[in-house]
C-alpha positions in Angstrom: 91.5 109.8 110.4 91.6 109.0 106.7 94.7 108.0 104.6 94.6 107.4 100.9 97.0 104.4 100.6 97.9 103.2 97.1 94.8 104.8 95.7 92.3 103.5 98.3 90.9 105.5 101.1 91.3 104.0 104.6 89.4 105.3 107.6 91.5 104.5 110.6 91.2 105.0 114.3 94.6 105.4 115.9 96.1 106.5 119.2 97.8 109.9 119.0 101.2 108.2 119.6 100.8 105.7 116.7 103.5 106.1 114.0 102.5 106.3 110.4 104.4 103.0 109.9 102.3 101.2 112.5 99.1 102.7 111.1 100.0 101.4 107.7 101.0 98.0 108.8 98.8 97.3 111.8 95.6 99.3 111.0 95.5 99.4 107.2 97.1 96.0 106.7 99.7 97.3 104.2 103.0 95.4 104.9 105.0 96.9 102.0 106.8 99.4 104.3 109.0 97.5 106.7 109.9 98.1 110.3 113.7 98.1 110.4 115.3 100.3 113.0 112.3 102.4 114.3 114.8 105.3 114.5 114.8 106.7 110.9 118.3 105.3 110.2 117.7 102.4 107.8 115.0 103.6 105.3 113.1 100.4 105.2 109.9 102.2 106.0 110.2 104.8 103.2 107.0 105.6 101.3 106.0 108.4 99.0 103.9 110.8 101.1 102.1 113.4 99.1 104.6 112.7 96.3 107.8 113.0 98.3 109.8 110.3 100.0 109.3 110.1 103.7 110.3 107.8 106.6 107.1 106.6 108.3 108.7 105.3 111.5 109.4 108.9 112.6 106.0 110.3 111.7 102.9 110.4 113.9 99.9 109.1 111.9 97.5 111.8 113.1 99.7 114.5 111.5 98.9 113.1 108.1 95.1 112.9 108.1 94.0 113.1 104.5 97.5 112.4 103.1 98.2 110.5 99.9 100.5 107.6 100.5 102.1 105.4 97.8 104.0 102.3 98.9 106.2 100.1 96.7 103.1 97.9 96.3 101.1 100.8 95.0 103.7 101.8 92.3 102.7 98.8 90.2 99.8 99.3 87.7 96.3 97.9 88.2 95.4 94.3 87.4 96.0 90.8 88.7 99.8 91.1 88.7 100.0 94.7 87.6 102.6 96.3 85.4 105.7 97.0 87.3 106.9 100.5 87.8 110.1 101.1 85.7 112.2 101.4 88.9 110.8 98.1 90.2 111.6 96.4 86.9 115.1 97.9 86.9 115.7 96.4 90.4 114.7 93.0 89.0 116.9 93.4 85.9 119.9 94.5 87.9 119.4 92.1 90.8 119.1 95.1 93.2 117.9 93.0 96.1 118.8 89.8 97.9 116.6 89.1 101.0 114.2 91.8 99.8 113.5 93.3 103.2 114.8 96.8 102.4 113.6 96.6 98.7 110.2 98.4 99.2 111.9 101.3 100.9 114.8 101.4 98.4 112.3 101.4 95.5 110.2 104.2 97.0 113.3 106.2 97.9 114.7 105.8 94.3 111.4 107.0 92.8 111.4 110.0 95.1 115.0 110.7 94.5 114.7 110.6 90.7 111.8 113.1 91.0 113.9 115.4 93.3 116.8 115.3 90.9 114.5 115.9 88.0 113.2 119.1 89.5 116.8 120.2 90.2 116.9 119.8 94.0 120.6 119.6 95.0 122.2 117.1 97.3 125.3 117.5 99.5 127.6 116.5 96.7 126.0 118.5 93.8 128.9 120.4 92.4 127.0 123.1 90.3 123.9 124.5 91.9 123.0 126.4 88.8 123.1 123.5 86.3 120.7 120.6 85.9 121.5 117.8 88.4 123.7 115.1 86.8 123.0 111.7 88.4 126.6 110.5 88.7 127.3 107.4 90.8 128.5 109.7 93.6 125.2 111.7 93.3 123.1 108.6 93.4 125.0 107.2 96.4 124.6 110.4 98.3 120.9 110.7 97.6 120.2 107.0 98.5 122.5 107.1 101.6 119.5 107.0 104.0 118.5 103.5 102.8 120.6 100.7 104.1 120.8 97.2 102.6 122.1 94.6 105.1 122.8 92.1 102.3 125.0 94.4 100.4 123.1 94.6 97.1 124.4 98.1 96.5 126.0 97.4 93.1 122.6 96.2 91.8 120.7 99.0 93.4 123.1 101.5 91.8 122.7 99.8 88.4 118.9 99.9 88.7 118.9 103.6 89.5 121.3 104.3 86.7 119.0 102.6 84.2 115.9 104.3 85.7 117.7 107.7 85.3 118.4 106.9 81.6 122.2 106.3 82.1 
């Protein structure tokens, strides 16, 4: 199978039971997505899969042959150090991480969430389904609720996403 990971094609041979997370980490050598719970409950393994945020620990790799995957490492621009994605820079500015384990998943989820809100996709707490989505703190918290931070850096994460959303 072939996966396009952070702009580079990777031809991989995997068992049909291999998760997308294990294929990324163990076969393609991309350790940006983290293995947290292996049950889809923590969000540490979140990547952008064909442009949408996706948990990789619950996905079988063979189902995504030919997919375009962007990890937090792939959000940065090209070059030796690369230019940080605005969400990555906002996480640094607002101290939206402590140990950093959940950060790649948080960043990918935030990028995906901002795109979803930008195209008008409602969440469980969206009050007006006819109006543009307003990214209130409640709205951001709901949309990011699938990503857990064991260190409790939620105030910084919220601030980073507020900045990235233009608030």
